[in-house]
C-alpha positions as a Markdown table, in Angstrom:
| # | Residue | x | y | z |
|---|---|---|---|---|
| 1 | Met | 77.4 | 125.0 | 88.6 |
| 2 | Gln | 76.2 | 120.9 | 90.0 |
| 3 | Leu | 78.7 | 118.7 | 90.5 |
| 4 | Leu | 78.6 | 115.3 | 89.4 |
| 5 | Tyr | 80.1 | 112.2 | 90.6 |
| 6 | Pro | 83.1 | 109.9 | 90.7 |
| 7 | Ile | 84.5 | 113.5 | 90.7 |
| 8 | Ile | 88.6 | 114.1 | 90.2 |
| 9 | Ile | 89.4 | 117.0 | 91.4 |
| 10 | Ile | 93.0 | 118.4 | 90.5 |
| 11 | Asn | 94.5 | 120.0 | 93.3 |
| 12 | Tyr | 97.1 | 123.1 | 91.4 |
| 13 | Lys | 99.2 | 123.9 | 95.0 |
| 14 | Thr | 102.0 | 127.0 | 94.3 |
| 15 | Tyr | 103.7 | 124.4 | 91.8 |
| 16 | Leu | 105.3 | 126.5 | 88.6 |
| 17 | Glu | 104.6 | 124.1 | 86.1 |
| 18 | Thr | 100.3 | 125.3 | 87.5 |
| 19 | Leu | 100.6 | 128.8 | 87.7 |
| 20 | Gly | 99.1 | 131.3 | 84.4 |
| 21 | Glu | 99.0 | 130.4 | 81.5 |
| 22 | Lys | 100.0 | 127.0 | 82.5 |
| 23 | Gly | 97.2 | 126.8 | 84.8 |
| 24 | Leu | 94.8 | 127.1 | 82.0 |
| 25 | Tyr | 96.6 | 124.9 | 79.7 |
| 26 | Leu | 96.0 | 122.1 | 82.1 |
| 27 | Ala | 92.5 | 123.7 | 82.5 |
| 28 | Lys | 92.0 | 123.2 | 79.7 |
| 29 | Ile | 93.3 | 119.8 | 79.1 |
| 30 | Ala | 90.7 | 118.7 | 82.2 |
| 31 | Glu | 87.7 | 120.3 | 80.3 |
| 32 | Lys | 88.5 | 118.2 | 77.0 |
| 33 | Ile | 88.7 | 114.9 | 79.0 |
| 34 | Ser | 85.4 | 115.3 | 81.3 |
| 35 | Leu | 83.2 | 116.2 | 77.7 |
| 36 | Glu | 84.7 | 113.5 | 75.9 |
| 37 | Tyr | 84.4 | 111.0 | 79.1 |
| 38 | Gly | 81.1 | 112.4 | 80.7 |
| 39 | Val | 83.8 | 112.9 | 84.0 |
| 40 | Cys | 83.3 | 115.2 | 86.6 |
| 41 | Ile | 86.4 | 117.1 | 86.3 |
| 42 | Ala | 87.0 | 119.6 | 88.9 |
| 43 | Ile | 90.1 | 122.3 | 89.4 |
| 44 | Ala | 92.1 | 123.7 | 92.0 |
| 45 | Pro | 94.6 | 126.6 | 90.7 |
| 46 | Gln | 96.3 | 128.8 | 92.1 |
| 47 | Phe | 94.6 | 132.1 | 94.2 |
| 48 | Val | 95.3 | 135.0 | 91.0 |
| 49 | Asp | 93.8 | 132.1 | 88.5 |
| 50 | Ile | 90.9 | 131.2 | 89.6 |
| 51 | Arg | 89.1 | 134.3 | 87.1 |
| 52 | Lys | 91.1 | 134.1 | 84.3 |
| 53 | Ile | 90.8 | 130.5 | 84.2 |
| 54 | Ala | 87.1 | 130.6 | 85.5 |
| 55 | Glu | 86.1 | 132.9 | 82.3 |
| 56 | Glu | 87.9 | 130.0 | 80.0 |
| 57 | Val | 86.8 | 127.4 | 81.0 |
| 58 | Ser | 83.1 | 125.9 | 82.3 |
| 59 | Ile | 84.5 | 123.0 | 84.5 |
| 60 | Pro | 84.0 | 123.1 | 88.8 |
| 61 | Ile | 86.8 | 125.2 | 89.9 |
| 62 | Phe | 88.1 | 125.3 | 93.4 |
| 63 | Ala | 89.7 | 127.3 | 95.4 |
| 64 | Gln | 93.2 | 125.8 | 98.0 |
| 65 | His | 92.1 | 128.0 | 101.3 |
| 66 | Ile | 89.1 | 130.0 | 102.5 |
| 67 | Asp | 89.5 | 131.9 | 106.1 |
| 68 | Pro | 85.6 | 132.1 | 107.7 |
| 69 | Tyr | 86.6 | 135.8 | 107.7 |
| 70 | Pro | 83.3 | 138.5 | 106.3 |
| 71 | Pro | 84.2 | 141.2 | 104.2 |
| 72 | Gly | 86.5 | 144.1 | 105.9 |
| 73 | Ala | 89.5 | 144.6 | 108.1 |
| 74 | Tyr | 90.9 | 141.5 | 107.3 |
| 75 | Thr | 94.3 | 142.3 | 105.1 |
| 76 | Gly | 96.3 | 139.4 | 103.1 |
| 77 | His | 93.1 | 137.1 | 103.9 |
| 78 | Ile | 90.8 | 135.0 | 102.0 |
| 79 | Thr | 86.9 | 135.3 | 101.9 |
| 80 | Pro | 84.3 | 133.7 | 100.6 |
| 81 | Glu | 82.8 | 135.7 | 98.5 |
| 82 | Ser | 86.1 | 135.9 | 96.0 |
| 83 | Ile | 86.5 | 133.2 | 95.3 |
| 84 | Lys | 82.1 | 132.9 | 94.3 |
| 85 | Glu | 83.1 | 136.2 | 92.5 |
| 86 | Ala | 85.8 | 135.4 | 90.6 |
| 87 | Gly | 84.6 | 132.6 | 89.7 |
| 88 | Ala | 84.8 | 129.5 | 91.9 |
| 89 | Cys | 81.5 | 127.1 | 93.5 |
| 90 | Gly | 83.6 | 126.2 | 96.5 |
| 91 | Ser | 86.6 | 124.9 | 98.1 |
| 92 | Leu | 89.6 | 123.1 | 99.6 |
| 93 | Ile | 90.0 | 123.2 | 103.8 |
| 94 | Asn | 91.9 | 122.3 | 105.9 |
| 95 | His | 94.5 | 120.7 | 103.0 |
| 96 | Ser | 97.3 | 119.1 | 105.1 |
| 97 | Glu | 99.6 | 121.8 | 104.0 |
| 98 | Arg | 96.4 | 123.9 | 105.3 |
| 99 | Arg | 95.4 | 121.9 | 108.8 |
| 100 | Leu | 92.5 | 124.1 | 110.6 |
| 101 | Arg | 91.4 | 123.9 | 114.2 |
| 102 | Ile | 87.8 | 122.7 | 113.8 |
| 103 | Asp | 85.9 | 125.8 | 115.5 |
| 104 | Val | 87.7 | 127.5 | 112.4 |
| 105 | Ile | 85.4 | 124.7 | 109.7 |
| 106 | Glu | 82.8 | 124.8 | 111.8 |
| 107 | Glu | 82.5 | 128.8 | 110.3 |
| 108 | Ile | 84.1 | 128.4 | 106.6 |
| 109 | Val | 81.0 | 125.4 | 105.9 |
| 110 | Ser | 78.6 | 127.1 | 107.8 |
| 111 | Arg | 79.3 | 131.2 | 105.6 |
| 112 | Cys | 79.6 | 128.9 | 102.4 |
| 113 | Lys | 77.0 | 126.8 | 102.9 |
| 114 | Asn | 74.7 | 130.4 | 103.5 |
| 115 | Leu | 76.5 | 131.3 | 100.3 |
| 116 | Asp | 76.2 | 128.3 | 97.5 |
| 117 | Leu | 79.7 | 127.5 | 97.9 |
| 118 | Lys | 81.3 | 123.7 | 98.0 |
| 119 | Ile | 83.2 | 122.4 | 100.9 |
| 120 | Cys | 86.1 | 120.6 | 100.3 |
| 121 | Ile | 87.4 | 118.6 | 103.0 |
| 122 | Cys | 90.0 | 117.5 | 103.1 |
| 123 | Ala | 90.9 | 115.0 | 106.6 |
| 124 | Asn | 94.1 | 113.2 | 107.8 |
| 125 | Asn | 92.0 | 109.8 | 109.4 |
| 126 | Thr | 89.7 | 108.4 | 109.9 |
| 127 | Leu | 88.9 | 109.5 | 113.3 |
| 128 | Val | 89.5 | 113.1 | 112.2 |
| 129 | Ala | 86.7 | 112.4 | 108.5 |
| 130 | Lys | 84.3 | 110.8 | 111.6 |
| 131 | Ala | 83.9 | 114.4 | 113.2 |
| 132 | Leu | 84.1 | 116.1 | 110.6 |
| 133 | Ser | 81.4 | 115.0 | 108.9 |
| 134 | Val | 78.4 | 116.1 | 111.9 |
| 135 | Leu | 79.6 | 118.7 | 109.8 |
| 136 | Glu | 77.7 | 117.9 | 106.3 |
| 137 | Pro | 80.0 | 119.5 | 103.6 |
| 138 | Glu | 79.8 | 119.1 | 100.3 |
| 139 | Met | 82.3 | 116.6 | 100.6 |
| 140 | Ile | 85.7 | 115.1 | 103.2 |
| 141 | Ala | 89.0 | 113.3 | 101.3 |
| 142 | Val | 90.4 | 111.2 | 103.1 |
| 143 | Glu | 94.5 | 111.9 | 102.9 |
| 144 | Pro | 97.3 | 110.5 | 104.8 |
| 145 | Pro | 99.7 | 112.8 | 104.9 |
| 146 | Glu | 102.0 | 110.7 | 105.2 |
| 147 | Leu | 101.4 | 109.2 | 101.5 |
| 148 | Ile | 101.3 | 112.4 | 100.1 |
| 149 | Gly | 103.1 | 112.8 | 96.8 |
| 150 | Thr | 105.4 | 109.4 | 97.2 |
| 151 | Gly | 103.5 | 108.2 | 95.1 |
| 152 | Ile | 102.1 | 105.2 | 96.9 |
| 153 | Ser | 98.6 | 105.3 | 96.8 |
| 154 | Val | 96.5 | 105.0 | 99.9 |
| 155 | Ser | 94.5 | 102.7 | 98.4 |
| 156 | Lys | 97.1 | 100.3 | 97.6 |
| 157 | Ala | 98.8 | 101.2 | 100.7 |
| 158 | Lys | 96.5 | 101.3 | 103.2 |
| 159 | Pro | 92.5 | 100.4 | 102.1 |
| 160 | Glu | 91.5 | 100.2 | 105.5 |
| 161 | Ile | 91.5 | 104.7 | 105.4 |
| 162 | Ile | 89.4 | 104.2 | 102.3 |
| 163 | Ile | 87.0 | 101.4 | 103.6 |
| 164 | Asn | 86.6 | 102.8 | 107.7 |
| 165 | Ser | 86.2 | 106.3 | 106.6 |
| 166 | Val | 83.4 | 105.3 | 103.7 |
| 167 | Asn | 82.2 | 103.2 | 106.4 |
| 168 | Ala | 82.7 | 105.8 | 109.0 |
| 169 | Ile | 81.0 | 109.0 | 107.4 |
| 170 | Lys | 78.2 | 107.6 | 106.2 |
| 171 | Thr | 77.3 | 106.5 | 108.8 |
| 172 | Ile | 76.5 | 109.7 | 110.5 |
| 173 | Ser | 76.4 | 112.1 | 107.3 |
| 174 | Pro | 75.2 | 109.4 | 104.1 |
| 175 | Asn | 74.6 | 113.1 | 102.0 |
| 176 | Val | 78.8 | 113.4 | 102.2 |
| 177 | His | 80.0 | 112.3 | 99.6 |
| 178 | Val | 83.9 | 110.7 | 100.1 |
| 179 | Leu | 86.7 | 111.1 | 97.8 |
| 180 | Cys | 89.8 | 109.5 | 98.0 |
| 181 | Gly | 93.2 | 111.4 | 97.7 |
| 182 | Ala | 97.6 | 110.2 | 98.9 |
| 183 | Gly | 99.7 | 109.0 | 96.5 |
| 184 | Ile | 97.4 | 108.3 | 93.2 |
| 185 | Thr | 99.8 | 107.4 | 90.1 |
| 186 | Glu | 97.4 | 105.2 | 87.9 |
| 187 | Gly | 94.5 | 104.4 | 86.9 |
| 188 | Leu | 94.4 | 101.1 | 88.7 |
| 189 | Asp | 94.2 | 103.5 | 91.8 |
| 190 | Val | 91.4 | 105.1 | 90.7 |
| 191 | Lys | 89.5 | 102.3 | 89.8 |
| 192 | Lys | 90.3 | 101.1 | 93.6 |
| 193 | Ala | 89.4 | 103.5 | 95.1 |
| 194 | Ile | 85.9 | 103.4 | 93.8 |
| 195 | Glu | 85.9 | 99.2 | 94.8 |
| 196 | Phe | 86.4 | 100.7 | 98.2 |
| 197 | Gly | 83.6 | 102.9 | 98.1 |
| 198 | Ser | 85.0 | 106.3 | 97.3 |
| 199 | Glu | 83.5 | 109.1 | 95.9 |
| 200 | Gly | 85.7 | 109.9 | 94.0 |
| 201 | Ile | 89.9 | 110.9 | 93.9 |
| 202 | Leu | 91.9 | 114.4 | 95.1 |
| 203 | Val | 95.1 | 113.9 | 93.2 |
| 204 | Ala | 97.7 | 117.1 | 92.7 |
| 205 | Ser | 101.1 | 116.3 | 91.6 |
| 206 | Ala | 100.9 | 112.6 | 89.9 |
| 207 | Ile | 98.4 | 115.0 | 87.1 |
| 208 | Ala | 100.0 | 118.6 | 87.9 |
| 209 | Lys | 103.8 | 117.8 | 87.2 |
| 210 | Ser | 103.2 | 115.1 | 84.6 |
| 211 | Lys | 105.6 | 115.3 | 81.8 |
| 212 | Asp | 101.8 | 114.8 | 79.9 |
| 213 | Pro | 98.7 | 115.1 | 81.7 |
| 214 | Glu | 96.1 | 114.8 | 79.2 |
| 215 | Lys | 97.5 | 110.5 | 78.6 |
| 216 | Leu | 96.9 | 110.7 | 82.2 |
| 217 | Leu | 94.8 | 112.3 | 83.1 |
| 218 | Arg | 92.3 | 109.7 | 80.7 |
| 219 | Glu | 93.3 | 107.1 | 81.8 |
| 220 | Phe | 91.8 | 108.5 | 85.7 |
| 221 | Ala | 88.9 | 109.1 | 84.0 |
| 222 | Ile | 88.6 | 105.6 | 81.9 |
| 223 | Ala | 89.0 | 103.5 | 85.0 |
| 224 | Leu | 86.0 | 106.1 | 87.0 |
| 225 | Thr | 83.9 | 105.0 | 83.4 |
| 226 | Lys | 84.4 | 101.5 | 83.6 |
């Protein structure tokens, strides 16, 4: 499935609010807003819901994590082949809640490129983002972990991280798309992230736990189109 930029990726994490039918409901909201505003909105649901959601909506679906192993005797691991077969077009990796060694990240990126799966690598700072850019994933999302879930956006608290990361990544790998994450809660956060050079956002609790996710996601979409 083709990804377009700027992009919004919603990470479902393992919230009860995004499990099962609730996750499907949120996916349908994302699809509705995507069509309404012509904005690419992708979701990263819980593993058990990928296939069900993929059968119901036509927006890009990512896994939240995958392992570097091929199909075989690897009990409990998530293979790239399995998420592709379930209907995902790619995966997040190296989120601050599921960090990986760089050699593991390299192997995952390599295997996914061979399978035409898109990877969004999460990085906690500019130095890490710069180091990972040499792997040339589809996307790198810069998320200072101290701001995740705080409601304080990186575009407000630490805009220099976005600016410096974009410059560092693009200098090494111009084709890598840079996303902004952590603490995004309103349209202004999204607008500022784009102004600082980001090509989209990675968001989680603000949408997943919102009492009115459709209203907030619409606000994000409008901020991307102005």
